[in-house]
C-alpha positions, -999 to 999 in steps of 0.1 A, spaced: 175 265 468 158 233 459 167 216 427 141 216 399 116 188 400 121 159 377 95 159 350 74 128 342 50 121 313 23 96 322 6 81 291 -25 61 298 -60 60 283 -75 53 317 -84 87 331 -86 75 367 -51 59 365 -37 91 350 -52 111 378 -40 87 405 -5 87 390 -4 124 388 -15 129 424 9 103 438 39 116 418 32 153 425 30 146 462 65 132 459 78 163 442 76 154 405 64 177 378 37 156 360 22 159 326 -2 134 311 -15 121 278 -44 99 270 -32 88 235 -1 84 214 -9 116 196 -12 135 229 21 120 240 38 129 208 26 165 212 39 167 248 72 152 238 76 177 209 69 206 233 94 197 260 120 172 273 109 148 301 131 131 326 111 99 324 80 85 306 56 61 322 36 46 293 7 21 292 17 -2 264 -19 -13 257 -37 19 247 -69 10 230 -65 10 192 -30 24 192 5 12 185 25 22 216 55 0 209 68 24 182 65 54 205 81 35 233 111 25 212 114 60 197 113 78 231 139 54 245 161 60 215 160 97 222 176 89 256 145 93 277 140 65 302 107 47 298 87 24 321 63 2 303 30 -1 322 9 -32 314 -20 -53 327 -4 -83 311 15 -109 331 38 -115 302 64 -88 305 94 -106 290 91 -88 256 86 -54 273 118 -59 293 137 -59 260 123 -25 249 118 -6 281 140 5 310 115 -8 336 81 -24 338 51 -19 361 24 -44 361 -12 -32 368 -25 -30 394 6 -15 410 12 0 444 17 38 445 51 31 462 62 10 432 52 39 408 72 64 428 102 41 432 102 34 394 99 71 385 127 80 410 150 53 397 146 62 361 148 99 367 177 94 390 160 114 418 168 110 455 141 104 480 128 136 496 
């Protein structure tokens, strides 16, 4: 019997990036949920526990830092996803960082490491 898939919440206001992340992670065996806003992410987090959250920290018009800190305080590993080259501050509040554009392999490796999942 195969162990249950690790669950990932992808939070990004870019629909194309959410879809790409979902496809890449599902192909690697992850159970993927997504959210386009802080409100959607909060609803998803209230409904279930995730093994890891991959969150764009620059959602248009939203304060993602508070959500990032709160999720991490709940013991859920968080990867901060950003288009900014300045990641020093993010490294203080997130378990990992991914700089856009990222390679699919980097996305998978980060999700595996944070969810403590072995390669298939």
